GUTORDO-783211 format. One line per field, with one value per residue: residue in three letters; chain; x, y, z of N, C-alpha, C in turn. Coordinates in Angstrom, 1 decimal, decimal comma. Last residue first. Layout:
residues N
resn	c(ALA ...) .
chain	c(A ...) .
n.c1	c(X ...) .
n.c2	c(Y ...) .
n.c3	c(Z ...) .
ca.c1	c(X ...) .
ca.c2	c(Y ...) .
ca.c3	c(Z ...) .
c.c1	c(X ...) .
c.c2	c(Y ...) .
c.c3	c(Z ...) .
END
This chain:
residues 123
resn	c(UNK UNK UNK UNK UNK UNK UNK UNK UNK UNK UNK UNK UNK UNK UNK UNK UNK UNK UNK UNK UNK UNK UNK UNK UNK UNK UNK UNK UNK UNK UNK UNK UNK UNK UNK UNK UNK UNK UNK UNK UNK UNK UNK UNK UNK UNK UNK UNK UNK UNK UNK UNK UNK UNK UNK UNK UNK UNK UNK UNK UNK UNK UNK UNK UNK UNK UNK UNK UNK UNK UNK UNK UNK UNK UNK UNK UNK UNK UNK UNK UNK UNK UNK UNK UNK UNK UNK UNK UNK UNK UNK UNK UNK UNK UNK UNK UNK UNK UNK UNK UNK UNK UNK UNK UNK UNK UNK UNK UNK UNK UNK UNK UNK UNK UNK UNK UNK UNK UNK UNK UNK UNK UNK) .
chain	c(A A A A A A A A A A A A A A A A A A A A A A A A A A A A A A A A A A A A A A A A A A A A A A A A A A A A A A A A A A A A A A A A A A A A A A A A A A A A A A A A A A A A A A A A A A A A A A A A A A A A A A A A A A A A A A A A A A A A A A A A A A A) .
n.c1	c(36,9 34,3 34,3 34,9 32,6 30,8 31,8 31,6 28,8 28,0 29,1 27,7 25,2 25,5 26,1 23,7 21,9 22,9 22,4 19,6 19,0 20,0 18,3 15,8 16,3 16,5 13,8 12,5 13,5 12,7 9,9 9,6 10,4 8,5 6,1 6,8 7,1 4,5 3,3 4,6 3,7 1,0 1,0 2,1 0,0 -1,9 -0,8 -0,8 -3,6 -4,4 -1,6 1,3 2,8 5,3 7,7 7,5 5,8 7,5 9,4 7,7 6,7 9,0 10,0 7,8 7,8 10,2 9,8 7,7 9,0 10,8 9,0 7,8 10,0 10,6 8,4 5,8 2,7 0,4 -2,2 -2,2 0,0 -0,4 -2,7 -1,6 0,1 -1,7 -3,2 -1,1 -0,7 -3,2 -3,1 -0,9 -1,9 -4,0 -2,5 -1,0 -3,0 -5,1 -4,9 -5,2 -7,8 -9,1 -8,1 -9,2 -12,0 -12,1 -11,5 -13,6 -15,7 -14,8 -13,9 -11,7 -11,4 -8,5 -6,2 -4,9 -2,1 -0,7 1,7 3,1 2,7 2,1 0,8) .
n.c2	c(47,8 46,9 44,7 45,9 47,4 45,3 44,1 46,2 46,6 44,1 44,3 46,4 45,3 43,1 44,5 45,9 43,7 42,6 44,8 44,9 42,4 42,8 44,8 43,4 41,4 43,0 43,9 41,5 40,7 42,8 42,7 40,0 40,1 41,6 40,2 37,7 38,3 39,0 36,4 35,0 36,3 35,9 33,1 32,9 34,0 32,1 29,9 30,9 31,0 28,3 26,2 25,3 27,9 30,4 30,9 31,2 33,4 35,5 35,6 36,0 38,5 40,1 39,9 41,1 43,6 44,5 44,3 46,2 48,6 48,7 49,0 51,5 53,2 53,0 54,0 55,9 55,2 55,1 54,1 52,2 50,6 49,7 48,2 46,2 45,0 44,1 42,3 40,4 39,5 38,3 36,3 34,8 33,9 32,3 30,3 29,3 28,3 26,4 24,7 26,5 27,3 24,8 24,1 26,3 25,8 23,3 24,2 25,9 24,1 20,7 18,4 17,7 14,4 12,4 10,9 7,7 5,8 4,2 5,3 4,9 2,2 1,1 -1,2) .
n.c3	c(-55,1 -54,9 -53,3 -50,9 -50,4 -50,1 -47,8 -45,9 -46,0 -45,0 -42,4 -41,4 -41,5 -39,7 -37,3 -37,0 -36,7 -34,3 -32,6 -32,7 -31,6 -29,0 -28,2 -28,4 -26,5 -24,2 -24,2 -23,9 -21,4 -19,8 -20,0 -18,8 -16,0 -14,6 -15,1 -14,2 -11,4 -10,8 -11,1 -9,2 -6,9 -6,9 -6,7 -4,2 -2,6 -3,1 -1,8 0,8 1,2 1,0 1,9 3,8 5,9 5,2 3,9 1,2 1,1 1,9 -0,2 -2,4 -1,8 -1,7 -4,3 -5,7 -4,6 -5,7 -8,4 -8,7 -8,0 -10,1 -12,2 -11,5 -11,6 -14,3 -15,5 -14,1 -15,7 -17,6 -17,7 -19,8 -19,4 -16,8 -17,2 -18,8 -17,0 -15,1 -16,6 -17,0 -14,4 -14,0 -15,9 -15,0 -12,6 -13,4 -14,8 -12,6 -10,8 -10,9 -8,8 -6,6 -6,8 -6,3 -3,7 -2,3 -2,6 -1,3 1,3 1,8 1,9 2,3 1,1 -1,7 -3,0 -2,4 -4,4 -4,2 -4,9 -6,5 -6,8 -4,4 -2,4 0,0 0,0) .
ca.c1	c(38,3 34,5 33,9 35,9 33,9 30,6 31,7 32,9 29,7 27,6 29,5 29,2 25,5 25,1 27,1 25,0 21,7 22,9 23,7 20,4 18,6 20,6 19,7 16,0 16,1 17,7 15,0 12,2 13,7 14,1 10,6 9,2 11,2 9,9 6,1 6,4 8,2 5,6 2,9 4,8 5,2 1,5 0,4 2,8 1,4 -2,1 -1,0 0,4 -2,8 -4,8 -2,9 0,4 2,5 4,1 7,7 8,3 5,3 6,4 9,8 8,5 5,8 8,2 10,8 8,2 6,6 10,0 10,8 7,5 7,9 11,3 9,9 7,0 9,3 11,6 8,7 7,3 3,5 1,7 -1,9 -3,3 -0,2 0,8 -2,8 -2,7 0,6 -0,7 -3,9 -1,8 0,4 -2,8 -4,2 -0,9 -0,7 -4,3 -3,5 -0,3 -2,0 -5,1 -4,9 -3,9 -6,8 -9,4 -7,9 -7,8 -11,4 -12,4 -10,7 -12,2 -15,7 -15,1 -15,3 -12,0 -11,8 -10,0 -6,5 -5,9 -2,7 -2,0 0,9 2,5 3,0 3,0 0,0) .
ca.c2	c(47,9 48,2 44,6 45,0 48,1 46,3 43,3 45,6 47,7 44,5 43,2 46,5 46,5 42,9 43,5 46,6 44,6 41,8 44,3 46,0 42,7 41,7 45,1 44,6 41,0 42,2 44,9 42,4 39,9 42,5 43,9 40,3 39,4 42,0 41,7 37,9 37,7 40,0 37,6 34,6 36,3 37,3 33,8 32,4 34,7 33,5 29,9 30,6 32,2 29,3 26,8 25,1 26,5 29,9 30,9 30,1 32,1 35,1 35,5 34,7 37,4 39,9 39,4 39,7 42,8 44,5 43,5 44,8 48,1 48,6 47,9 50,3 53,1 52,6 52,6 55,8 55,6 55,6 55,2 53,2 51,2 50,5 49,4 47,1 45,6 45,1 43,4 41,1 40,2 39,4 37,3 35,4 34,7 33,4 31,1 29,9 29,3 27,5 24,1 25,8 28,3 25,5 23,2 26,1 27,0 23,4 23,2 26,5 25,2 22,0 18,5 18,3 15,8 12,6 12,0 8,5 6,8 3,7 5,3 6,2 2,5 2,3 0,0) .
ca.c3	c(-55,4 -55,6 -54,7 -51,5 -50,5 -51,1 -49,1 -46,2 -46,4 -46,3 -43,3 -41,5 -42,2 -41,1 -37,9 -37,2 -37,8 -35,5 -32,8 -33,2 -33,0 -29,9 -28,3 -29,2 -27,9 -24,7 -24,3 -25,1 -22,6 -19,9 -20,5 -20,2 -17,0 -14,6 -15,3 -15,6 -12,2 -10,7 -11,9 -10,6 -7,2 -7,0 -7,8 -5,3 -2,7 -3,6 -3,3 0,2 1,3 0,0 2,1 2,7 5,5 5,7 5,4 1,7 0,6 2,7 1,2 -2,3 -2,0 -0,5 -3,2 -6,0 -4,4 -4,2 -7,8 -9,1 -7,2 -8,7 -12,2 -11,6 -10,4 -13,3 -15,8 -14,3 -14,6 -17,9 -16,8 -19,7 -20,7 -17,1 -16,3 -19,4 -18,2 -14,7 -16,0 -18,1 -15,1 -13,1 -16,0 -16,3 -12,6 -12,6 -15,5 -13,8 -10,4 -11,9 -10,1 -6,8 -6,9 -7,5 -4,8 -2,3 -3,1 -2,7 0,7 1,8 0,8 2,8 1,4 -0,4 -3,2 -2,2 -3,6 -4,9 -4,0 -6,1 -8,0 -4,7 -3,8 0,0 0,0) .
c.c1	c(38,8 36,0 34,3 35,6 34,9 31,9 31,6 32,9 31,1 28,5 29,2 29,7 27,0 25,5 26,8 26,0 23,0 22,8 23,9 21,8 19,4 20,2 20,4 17,5 16,2 17,5 16,2 13,4 13,5 14,4 12,1 9,9 10,8 10,6 7,6 6,6 8,0 6,8 3,9 4,4 5,4 3,0 0,9 2,3 2,2 -0,8 -1,2 0,3 -1,4 -4,0 -3,2 -1,0 1,5 3,7 6,4 8,3 6,2 5,9 8,7 9,0 6,5 7,3 9,9 9,0 7,0 8,8 10,6 8,5 7,6 10,2 10,4 7,9 8,5 11,0 9,7 7,7 5,0 2,5 -0,5 -2,8 -1,2 0,6 -1,6 -2,8 -0,4 -0,1 -2,9 -2,5 -0,2 -1,7 -3,8 -1,9 -0,6 -3,1 -3,8 -1,2 -1,4 -4,1 -4,9 -3,8 -5,5 -8,2 -8,1 -7,4 -9,9 -11,9 -10,9 -11,3 -14,3 -15,0 -15,7 -13,5 -12,1 -10,2 -8,0 -6,3 -3,7 -2,7 -0,5 1,6 2,3 3,3 0,8) .
c.c2	c(47,1 48,3 45,8 44,8 47,2 47,1 44,3 44,8 47,1 45,6 43,6 45,4 46,6 44,1 43,3 45,7 45,4 42,7 43,5 45,6 43,8 42,0 44,0 45,0 42,2 41,8 44,2 43,3 40,7 41,7 43,6 41,6 39,8 41,4 42,2 39,4 37,9 39,5 38,7 35,7 35,9 37,3 35,2 33,0 34,2 34,3 31,3 30,5 32,0 30,6 27,8 25,6 26,4 28,5 30,4 30,0 31,0 33,7 35,0 34,5 36,1 38,7 39,2 39,1 41,3 43,6 43,4 43,9 46,6 48,1 47,7 49,0 51,8 52,3 52,1 54,3 55,5 56,1 55,8 54,4 52,4 51,2 50,3 48,4 46,6 45,8 44,5 42,4 41,0 40,2 38,5 36,5 35,5 34,4 32,4 30,8 30,0 28,6 25,2 25,2 27,6 26,5 24,0 25,2 26,9 24,6 23,2 25,5 25,8 23,0 19,9 18,5 16,4 14,1 12,3 9,6 7,6 4,7 4,8 6,3 3,9 2,8 1,3) .
c.c3	c(-56,5 -55,9 -55,5 -52,9 -51,2 -51,4 -50,2 -47,5 -46,7 -46,9 -44,8 -42,5 -42,4 -42,0 -39,4 -37,8 -38,0 -36,7 -34,1 -33,5 -33,5 -31,3 -29,2 -29,3 -28,9 -26,1 -24,8 -25,3 -23,9 -21,2 -20,7 -20,7 -18,5 -15,7 -15,4 -15,9 -13,7 -11,5 -12,0 -11,5 -8,7 -7,4 -8,0 -6,6 -3,8 -3,6 -3,8 -1,3 0,6 0,0 1,0 2,9 4,3 5,2 6,0 3,2 1,1 2,4 2,1 -0,9 -1,8 -0,6 -2,0 -4,8 -4,7 -3,9 -6,3 -8,4 -7,4 -7,8 -10,8 -11,5 -10,4 -12,0 -14,7 -14,4 -14,9 -16,7 -17,0 -18,9 -20,6 -18,4 -16,6 -18,5 -18,8 -15,9 -15,6 -17,7 -16,3 -13,8 -15,1 -16,4 -13,9 -12,6 -14,7 -14,5 -11,6 -11,5 -11,2 -8,2 -7,3 -7,8 -6,2 -3,5 -3,3 -3,3 -0,8 1,1 0,7 1,7 1,9 -0,2 -1,9 -2,5 -3,6 -3,9 -4,8 -5,2 -7,6 -5,9 -4,1 -1,4 0,0) .
END
């Protein structure tokens, strides 16, 4: 009976237990929705990007710190949802910024290469 493949998890019977199971099974989706709402709010209200990024990092650190210190439950799941959403909000601009820098570098290298080839053909 110690075989983990034979373990069947019973559905929670309390309303709080069902809410916890629902939130836990939809953490990534809820994090994505929260991050999307934050991005839309940023686009609409145009706050300072540096201030918003700093606030997102602070909230991310606080959520992770609190989520790792409390026991399992709906509050912990909500903290992880907040942490994942803030991580998305922080990471996406970095990736886009790095991809723009990488794209610009590739464009500069291609232009220099084309100029070098054109200059060589001209001689």
